[in-house]
C-alpha positions as CSV (number, residue, x, y, z in Angstrom):
1,M,4.0,1.9,-11.8
2,S,7.7,2.8,-12.3
3,D,7.2,6.8,-12.5
4,A,5.9,6.7,-8.8
5,T,8.3,8.0,-6.3
6,I,8.3,7.6,-2.4
7,R,9.4,10.2,0.0
8,H,9.5,11.0,3.6
9,N,7.6,14.1,4.6
10,P,8.5,14.4,8.3
11,E,6.9,17.9,8.7
12,R,3.6,16.1,7.9
13,E,4.5,12.9,9.7
14,R,3.9,10.7,6.7
15,F,5.6,8.9,3.8
16,E,4.1,9.8,0.4
17,V,3.8,8.3,-2.9
18,L,4.1,10.9,-5.7
19,V,3.1,10.6,-9.4
20,A,3.8,13.5,-11.5
21,G,4.5,15.7,-8.4
22,N,1.1,14.9,-6.9
23,V,0.6,13.0,-3.7
24,I,-1.5,9.9,-4.6
25,G,-0.8,7.9,-1.3
26,K,0.4,8.1,2.1
27,A,1.4,6.1,5.3
28,A,0.8,8.5,8.1
29,Y,2.4,8.0,11.5
30,K,3.0,9.7,14.9
31,E,6.2,9.6,16.9
32,Y,5.8,8.2,20.3
33,D,8.4,8.7,23.2
34,A,8.5,5.3,25.1
35,G,11.6,6.4,27.0
36,A,14.4,4.1,26.0
37,A,12.6,2.7,23.1
38,P,11.3,5.5,20.8
39,Q,8.5,4.4,18.4
40,R,6.7,5.3,15.2
41,I,3.1,4.5,15.3
42,F,1.5,4.0,11.8
43,Y,-2.2,4.6,11.9
44,H,-3.3,5.2,8.4
45,T,-2.1,4.0,4.9
46,V,-4.1,4.9,1.7
47,I,-3.5,5.0,-2.0
48,N,-5.9,6.9,-4.3
49,E,-8.3,4.5,-5.7
50,E,-7.4,5.0,-9.3
51,Y,-3.9,3.8,-8.6
52,G,-5.0,0.6,-6.7
53,G,-3.8,-2.8,-7.7
54,Q,-0.4,-1.6,-8.8
55,G,1.7,-2.6,-5.7
56,L,2.3,1.0,-4.7
57,A,1.0,0.4,-1.2
58,G,3.5,-2.4,-0.6
59,R,6.3,-0.3,-2.0
60,L,5.3,2.5,0.3
61,A,5.1,0.2,3.3
62,R,8.7,-1.2,2.7
63,V,10.1,2.4,2.4
64,A,8.3,3.5,5.4
65,L,9.3,0.6,7.6
66,D,12.9,0.5,6.3
67,A,13.4,4.1,7.1
68,T,11.9,3.6,10.6
69,V,14.3,0.8,11.3
70,E,17.1,2.7,10.0
71,A,16.2,5.7,12.3
72,G,16.4,3.3,15.3
73,L,12.7,3.4,16.1
74,Q,10.3,0.7,16.9
75,I,7.4,0.1,14.6
76,V,3.8,0.1,16.2
77,P,1.4,-1.0,13.6
78,V,-2.1,0.3,14.3
79,C,-2.9,0.7,10.6
80,P,-4.5,-2.6,9.2
81,F,-2.5,-2.5,6.1
82,I,0.9,-2.0,7.9
83,K,-0.1,-4.8,10.4
84,K,-0.9,-7.2,7.5
85,F,2.3,-6.2,5.6
86,I,4.5,-7.0,8.7
87,S,2.7,-10.4,9.0
88,K,3.9,-11.3,5.5
89,H,7.4,-9.9,6.0
90,P,8.9,-11.4,9.1
91,E,12.1,-9.5,8.7
92,Y,10.3,-6.6,10.6
93,A,9.1,-8.7,13.5
94,D,12.0,-8.0,15.9
95,R,11.4,-4.2,15.3
96,T,7.7,-4.2,16.0
97,T,6.1,-3.5,19.2
98,A,2.5,-4.6,19.8
99,T,-0.2,-2.0,20.2
100,T,-1.1,-1.1,23.6
101,P,-4.0,1.0,25.2
102,A,-1.4,3.8,25.9
103,H,-0.6,3.8,22.2
104,L,-4.3,4.2,21.3
105,E,-4.9,6.8,23.8
106,F,-1.9,8.9,22.6
107,L,-3.2,8.6,19.0
108,N,-6.6,9.6,20.1
109,D,-5.3,12.7,21.8
110,A,-2.9,13.6,19.0
111,L,-5.5,13.2,16.5
112,A,-8.5,14.7,18.1
113,P,-7.4,18.5,17.2
114,R,-7.6,17.4,13.5
115,A,-11.1,16.0,13.9
116,R,-12.4,19.2,15.4
117,A,-10.9,21.4,12.7
């Protein structure tokens, strides 16, 4: 879909796919301070069902991962789609950090307030 645009929305901690000004997909993340190796944990990627099968999720993943690398952050792929994308694109392998229990605990704590709201 050529009229789709992808933008970074750091205030909402996500990369977004827009069509006609409407958000139709996102790759959500949380920044994680690992001391000397700052990281971006990708935990959820979704494209609205009616836009599926058009390659938008792949375009979104590439933009999000490229921006993460350019920002000097390590990629932590918790999201199954991002994990699968990286497995098919080895150029990101050296910028990827395996998910640890500490990452999952951090995500659980960070996302818990949303679940209660």
